[in-house]
N, C-alpha and C positions, 0 to 999 in steps of 0.2 A: 307880751301881747303887742301886736302891731295894729294900729287903727289908721285907716286911710279915709280921708273925706272924699267922697265921690261926687259931690255936687258940682255940676257944670264942668265936669272933666271927664276924660275918657280913660278907661283902663281895660287892657286886654291881657290875657295870660294863657299859658299853655304848660302842661305838665308832661314831661317826657317819661318813657317807660322806666328809666333809671332813677326817677324822682326829681330830676332837675327841673326847676321852674323858670320859665321865661315870662317876663312881664314888660309891657310897654305902657306908658302913661303920657298923657298930654293934657293941657288946660282947655281942651275943647272936645266935643264929641268926635268919635271916629267917623271917617267917611269910608266908602267902598274902597277907595285907593289906599287908605291906611290899612284896611284889613288885608288887602293884597300884599302890601309891603310886609306885614307881619307874617303872612303865610309864606312869602318868598324867603324870608329869613329862616323860617322853620325848615322849608324844603332844602335850603342851602346847608343848614346844619346837619340834616339827616338825609344826605344825598342818596344813600343806598337803601332807604327804608320808606315804605308808604306811610302816609299820615292818616290817622283817624281823628277827625274833628267833631267834637260834640258842642253844639251851640243852641242857643234859645231861638225863638222865632222872630227876632228883631229883623225889621225890613232891610237893614244894612247888609245882612247876610245874603240877601237876594238881589243886591245891586248889580248893575250891568258889569261893573269892573270885576266883581267876584265871579260872576257867571263866566266871563271871558277867561279869567285865570283858570277856573276849573275845567273849562272846555279845552284849554291848551295842555292839560295834564290828565288825560283820561286814565282812570285806574290808580293814579298816584295819590290823590287826596280823597279819602272816603268820608262821607258826611253822615252824622246821626243827629237827630233833633230831640231836644227835650220836649216834654208835653207842653201844650200852649200856656198853661199857668202852673208853675211848679216852684213856689218860693222855698220849699225845702231842699231843692236841688240847685237853686241859683242864689249865690251868697248875697248879692246886693239887693235882692227882692225881699229877703226876710226882714231887713231893717232899711227902708228906703233912705238913700243918702249916705249910708255908712257901710263900710266893709271892714270886718274884723277878722284877723288871722291870729289864731291862738296856737301856741306850741306847748306840748306837754312837758 
């Protein structure tokens, strides 16, 4: 089991179709520019494939930087949103301040 403390820090992750996990973390909350940086990394890694992004309703996902990024890539990045409150689908909401990853 891997347990990460998520207090006053930022963590963003993506799971590729092949199961590869991409994670970025920092000791502060993410900004819109940080989200764009991460999305750019994913777009660079998967140059020939469209991306499907599933995220929660955090205001950072609607930042001007993210909107501008998406506008520059029409059809390349597809968005799906989780319901407004879904702790069963958001790992860090089930137990605030902690994220646990368990492997079988």
